[in-house]
N, C-alpha and C positions, 0 to 999 in steps of 0.2 A: 486696464485689465489685459493680461497676457493671454493671447490666443495661439495655440499650437496647431498648425496645419498638418494633419496626418494623411492627407490625400496622396501626396507624393510618395510617402512611404508604403502605402497600400497598393499603389499601381503596379509595381513589379510583381507582388504576390498575386494580384488579379490576373495579370498577363500570363504568368507561369501556370496558374490554375487553368486558364483557358487553353493554353498550348498543349497540355497533356491530352485532353480528349481529341484535339485536332491531330496530334501525332498518332494516336491510336486509330482514328478514322482513316488516316492516310495509310497506315500499316495494313488495315483491313482491306482497303481498296487494292493495295499492291499485292496482298495475298490472293484476293479474288482474281486479279489479272494473271497471277503466276500459276493458278490451278491448271489451265489448259496446257501450259508448257510442261508442267510436272507429269501430266498424262502422256505427253509426247516424248518426254525425256528418254524412256527405255528404247523406243523405236529409233530416236535420233542417235543414241549412243551406239546401238547395233549398226545403224546405217554408216556411221563414221568409222566404226571399227572394222566392219566387214566389206564396205564398198569404197568409201573415199580414201581411207588409209592405204589399202592395196592399190588403188588407182594411182595415188601419188608415188608409191613405191615402184609401180610399173613404169611410170614416166621417168623416175630417177634411174631405174635399172636399164632403160633403153639407151642411156648415154654411156653405158659401160660395156666392156667386153669381158665375159666371164663364162667358164665352162661348167659351172655348177659344182665344182669340186671345192670343199672347204679349205684344202691346202693350197689352192691357186687363188691369188688375190685378184680382185676385179680391177680392170684397167680402164680409166676414163678415156673415152674416144669421141665424146661430143655427139655430133649429128651423123657420124659416119655410118651407124647402123641403119638409119633411115635412107641414106643415099644408097647403101649396098642393097637394102631391101627393095627399093624401087627399081634397081637394075636387074633383079633376079626374074627370069621368065616365069618361074614357078609361082611367084607372088601374083603377077598380073594374070596368069592363067587361072589361079584359084579364085580371083575376083569374078572372072567370067563364069566359072562353074558355080559359084555362089549365087550369081544372078539367075542362071538357068534353074538352079535348085528352088529359089524363091518363086520364080514364075511357074515352075512345074507344080509347086504345092498350092498355089492360089486357087485352082479349081477344087482342090480337096478341102480347103479351109473357107472358101467364100461361096463358090457357085453351087457345089453339091450340098453343103449344109442348108443353103437357102431352099433348094428344091426339096430336100428331105423334110425340112420344117414345114413347108407349104403342104406337102403330102400328109404330114401328121395331123394337120388341121381337119382333114377329111376322115380321120380314123376315129372310131368311137372312144369314149372315155376309158373303158376298161382295157381295150386293146392298145390304147395309146401308151400306157405305162410299160407294157411288155415291149412295144415298139421302141420306146425311148431307151429301155434297158439294153436291148440288143445293139442299138446304134452306139451307145456310150461304152459298151463293154471293151472294145479294143483299146480305148484310152487307158484302161486300168492294167493292161498287160505291160510288164517290165520290158524295156527295149531289148535287153540282152536275151530274154526268153523269146520275144517276138523274132529276133534275128535267128535264133536256133531253129524255130519252127519253120520260118521262111527258107532257111538254108535247106531243110529237108524237103520242103515243097518244090524248091527250084533245083533240086539235084538233077544233073543232066541225065536224060534217058529214063531213069526210074522215078523221078519226081512227079507229083500229081499234076503240076503245070505242063510238063512235057507230054505226059500221057493224055491230058485233056486236049492239047493242041496238036498232038501227033508229031512232035518235033524232037530233036536231040540237041538242044542248044544249051550251052553253059552260060546261063543268064548272069551269074555273079562275076565271072572272070572274063567277060568280053567287054572291051572298052565301049562298044556301042550300046550295050544293054545295061551295064552295071549302074550308071547314074540313074537310069529310070527305075531300076529295082529299088534303090535307096529312096527315090521320090515316092514311089507307090507305097512302100511299107510305111514311111513316115506319114504320108497322107492318110493311109488307112488308120493309123493310130490317132491322128489329130482330128479326124472326121467327127468323132463323138463329142469332143470338147467344143468344136465349132458349132455343131448342131445345137448343143445346149445353150450356147451364147445367143444364137439366133432365136431360139425359143424364148429366152429371157427378153430379147428385143421385141418380139411379138407381144409378150405379156405386158410390156410397158406402153403399148399403143392402145389408146382408148377405143372401145367399140362404137362410140358415138360417131366417129368419122365415117365408118362403113354404113351405119344406119342413115346418116344424113345424105350420103352419096346415093344410097339405094332409093331414098325418097325422091331425090332429084332425077332418078331414072338412069343412074350409071350402071354399066354392066360389070360383072366380076373382074374381067380383064382390065377395065378402065380403073377400077378401084385399086387393083394391085399396082398398076403402072403409075398412077398419079397421086395416090395417097399412101399406100402401104410401103412401097419401096423408098420414096423420099423420107418417110419417117424412120425407116430402118437403116438409112444411110450411115448414121454415126456408128451403129453396131457393126456394119460391114467394114467400115474404115478401121474400127478397133481390131477386127479379125485380120485385116491386111497388115496393120501395124504389128500385131502379134506374130504373124507369119514371117515378116521381115526380120524381126528382132530375135525370134527363138528358133527358127528353122536350122541355122547352122549349129546351134547348141544341141538341139534335139536329135539331129542326125549323127552326132559324134559317136554314141554307143553302137549304132548300126554299122557305121563305116569301120570302126575299130574292130568289131566282131566279124563282119562279113568280108570286107575287102582290104582293110588296112590302108586305105587311100588309093589302092590300085583298081584295076590293072592299068599300068602306065599313068598313074596319078589321075585317072579319069573321074574318081570320086573324091579327090582331095579338095575340099572347099577351104575357105580362108580360116575357119575355126580349127579344122583338123591340121592345117599347115602350121599354124603358130605352135600347136602342141608338138608337131613333128620337129620343128626347129629346136624346141626346148629339150625334149626327152629322147630324140633320136640323134640329132646333130649336136646336142649339148651346147647350144649357143643361146644362152639366156638373154643376152642383150638384143639379139636379132628377134627372138620370140617376143620380148617385151615391146620392141618397136612395132611389130606386126599387131600386137594387142592394142597399142595406143592408136594406131591408124584404124583398126577395126572399130574401136570405141568412137572415134571422131566421125568416121563414115556413117555408121549406123545411127549415131546421135543426130547427124544432119538429116538423114532420111526420116527418123522418128519426129524431128521437129517439124518438117514439112507436112507429114501426115497428121500430126496433132493440130497444126494450123488449119489445114483443110477441114478437119473434123469440127473444129470450133466454128469455122465460117459456115459450114453446112448446118450445124446446130443453131447458129444465130439466125440464119435465114428461115429455118423451120419454125423457130419461135415467132 
């Protein structure tokens, strides 16, 4: 009797039938894994287009000599722009002015916001809203408008500041006072934002810590020193990081409106200097080199502050 074995013929069909659901399941898993990246794709595209691509172009431009004229071709000069920049006294002086600017703003962005936020905890709920609105209001004022108002207030002789102090000082155009004018106006504007951040930090601290400390007999000063401030340290470090990274940028409208970098470059920080190289001296390569060094320098400072913040958060946990 002849027996025909059909098992071998049916195996390929069975394997093919089983592989179709397996492929569909793999595609579903891949699709689920791709969903988060699809949500991130618009932000990543904008980040590449508006941040990383200009950064690469700035690095490339820093190796050329170009006067921004379309009829004048860019000439490759290698690293000479960086060597020339480091030899310029104006560049090294602007770094020192930027450091003074940041140190001068830290009381407005860290110390005073902490004190105002602590004072707000003693205000009643109804009055606290008005208190917060008054503190935050200067942050909403446009820098150019603030510069115009402060120019009128600081007008020598007839300004409100001179009348209040009984002086006749030209605050904006004296090298000894002009940098502090920029610091005070910028700090006045950033104060509301910093207070808001500190309030958010207080809101993230559980009240159970204070209650447990009071049960143990701790005084309010001890609670503030040993519980509240350590838990608030990441918030204060964030404000420090924000001050370091944004202060040169935020002061640019004030400097350009009030002093134009003067008198005698006393208000020219590193951010205003690289703009001056590009649009006053028309040296695009030198400006790009200053921008690259600015990015690297502030990047290292930001990295150190982020590392410290993570270490502090780890120890608090």
